[in-house]
N, C-alpha and C positions, 0 to 999 in steps of 0.2 A: 669624335666625329658627330655629325648631325645626320639623322636618318628621317626621311620624309615618308612616314607610314600612311598607307590608306586604311584608316581605322574601319573595321567591319561593324555593322549594326549589332547591337546586343552586348558589346564589350564596353567596360568602363575604360577611361584613359589609363587608370592604374593597371588594369588587366593587360593592356597593350605594352606598357612599360615593363611589366614583369616578364612577358613573353620575349620581348626584344633583349632584355638583360640576360635572360637564360640562353637564348639562341646565340648571342654574340659573346657569351661568357665574360661579360663586363662586371666590374666591381660596383659601379654606380650607374644609374640611369634616371632620367627625369624628362617629363614632357613639357612642352612649351605652349600651354593654353588648353584647358580642359574641354573635352567634348562629351556631351551626355551620351549614355548608352544608346539612345535612339539615333544619334547622329553618326554620319560616316564622313570620310574624306581626310584631308591632310592633317596629320598629327605629327609635328616635328618632335623628335626625341633626341636628346643629347646623352652621350655615354661618357663615363669616366671623367677625364679632365674637362671635357666640353660642358659638363653640367654647370660649370662656373659661368658660362655665357648664356645659359638658358633665359635669364630675365631680359636679355637684349633681343630675344626672339619673341617671347610671349607678349611683349609690349607693342608689337608691330600691328599694322592695319591688316584686317582679314576680310575675305569675301566668301559669302555663303549663297547656296541655292536653297530656297525655302518653299515648303509646301504646307498649307494650312487648310483646315476645314471650318467653314462658317456654320453658324447655327448650333455650335456646341462649345460650352465652356467647362474646363476641368480644373481641379485644384492644383495640378502641377503645370498647367498651361500647355501641356502636350497630351497626345492621345493615350499615353500610359496611365494617366491619372483618373481619378473618380469624376464622373460627370456631375456638375453642379447646376447646369442650366442648359436647356435646349430651346430653340426658337425657330420660327418660320423665317425663311430667307428669300421668299418669292419677290420681295420688293428690292432686294439688293442687286445693284447693277455694276457693271465694270467701271462705269464713270464714278460711282460713289466710292468704290474701292480705291481707284486710282487717286481720287481727290484726297482721301484720308491718308493713304500711304505717303503721299507727297508732303504731308505735314510733319512727318518724322525726320526729314532731312535737316541737317545742321547740328549744332551743339545743344545739348539739353541735359537734364538730370533724370536718371532712371532708378526706380526702386526695384532691386533684384527680387526674383521669386522666392517665396519662403522655402520651396523645395529646391535648394541650391547648396553648394558645398562651402558657402561662406561660414566662417566660424564665429560663434557667439559665446564668449567666455569658455573657449576650449571645445565647444560642441558644434558640430556641423548643423546648419540650419535645418536641413532636411530630416535629421534625426529628431530634432525637437518638433518639427511639423508633423511627423508621423505619430507622435505621441499627443497630438492636438494641443501642444503648448503654444500659447499666444506669443508671437515674436514680432519684433519691430526691426526692420532693416532700413538703415538710412539711405537716401538716394545717393547715387554716384554719378559723376560727370561722364558723359559718353558723347560720341559724335557719329552721326549717320552721314557718310560721305555721299552715297548714292543709293537709290532704289530704282531698278530698271527691269526690263523684260517681264513686265507684269502680265499675267494671263488669268482668266477666270473661266473655269469649267465647273459650273455649279455641282457640288458645294465647295470645290477646291480652288484656292487661290495659290498661284505660284509666282515667285519673283526672285531676283538676285539682289543681294544687299552687301554693300561694302561699308565697313564700320570700324570703329576704334576698339582697342582693348577693353574688356570688361562689359561689352554690350551683350545683354541676354536677348536672343532672338525670340525666345518663348514669351518674354514680356512684351516685345513689339507686337506679337500676334495677339496676345490677350488684350492689349490696349486697342488694337485695331477692332477687335470684336466689340469692345465697349463703345468705341466711337460709332460703329455701325449699328449698335443697339441690338445685336443678335448673338453675341458671343463668338469666339473663335479659339481654336486650339491647334497647336503645331502637330503635323502628322509625319513630316519628314524634314531632315536637315542635312545638307552636305556642305562641308567646308571645302571650297574650291582651291583657295590658297591662303597662305600667310606670307606677307611681304618679308623679305624680298624674293621669296621662292615662287614667283608668279608663273613661270613657264617651265617648271621642272616636273619630271615624271614622278609619280608616287610608287612606292614599293608595297607589294602585297605582303601582309603580315607573315604568312607561312613561308615566304620565299626570301625573307630578309637575310642578307649576308654582309660581312664587313666591307666588301667591295662596293656596297651601295652607299657608303658614307660619303658625305661631302664636307668640304673645308669651311671653317667659320669665316674665311676671308670674303665670302660672298655677301656677308652682312654689311660690309663697309665699302664706300666709294673711294676712300683714300687709304693708302698703305705706305708704310715706311719700312725699308729693309735695314736691319741692324746686324752688327757682328754678334757672335756668341757672347763676347765679354759684355757688350751693352745689354743684351737680353738677360744675362745673369744679374746685372745690376738692377734691372727692372723687377726681376723676380724677388730680389731682396728688398724691394720697396724703395729703392733709390731712384732719383731723377736722372734723366739722360739728356744731354744737350743735342739739339738738332739744328741743321742748317736751313730747314724749311721755315719760312717767315710767317706763313699763314697760320691762323688759329683754327683748331678743330675740336669740337666737343668730344668726338670719338674718332679714333684712327686705328686701323688694324696694323699689327706688327708682324713682320715676316723675317725669317733668317735668310742666309745666303742661298739655301736650297729652295727658297720660295715657300717654305712651310709656314702655316699660320701659327703664331706664337702667343697672341694675346691682344689686349685692348688697352689703349692709352688715351689720355687727353693731350693736346698740344697747345700750349699757351706761351707766347713770346719766346718761341724757340726751345721750350723746355717740355720734354715728354714725361708725363706723370702716369704711373701704372694704375689701371683700374682692375683688370683681371688678366693674369698671366698664366698660361699653361705650363705645367711642370714637366710633362713627358713629351719630348719632341716626336716620338714615333706615333703619337696620337694626333698630331697636328695635320 
């Protein structure tokens, strides 16, 4: 099952996974998109067989509410880091902030912060950064879909941002500070949603129960109901013929009881398994 946890501030994503795994007595668990300890909000967690489909969630669009402080630059790009620069912000206006933020929308390449969990030769970047080891992280393609609801209450800037997988909001803030020539650092971050879970309630971490789990069928617009025999073939890696003529990159598979059983591609009437769940009671 998938659990939409409201991650508390101060916890790592791994901390939350460990707590959920223990409370639900599951054998496996994994999150779908890291949140820094400073951040709060939606952290989708998959347990047991559902860990197979976690990549199909982590790659989805995400929306955040951001708060940043102008006039301060830190090494981690957030308020938990060491201050590297302070500057006067009397000349900074809402219009200047709005103008600079608008330049971030669209597709671009972003260099991740050195204080990140990206691995370099088996070592996490932040572990090397803490030892003052010089590291180079190559830029990664990202897309900022929208930045809206911008407010400025000196020295704090707040806004909502909708973006692609792999976008570091801390870097957006640091870049904003550079463009405004005053420095900026992130002070708060809340993930509002991860698509397609845009209108679903979050579960408080201490209160999570198995009944809070949701089906993976919500991930897909198209589903095909198959017999147990056909599902067994897909689990064995075999292809299954379908009467549906449309082609789909991804389609959800259900059994006669409407349980979610896995993910397939559908090409020229042929279902090819991508990820199939092995335990029906978890679907």
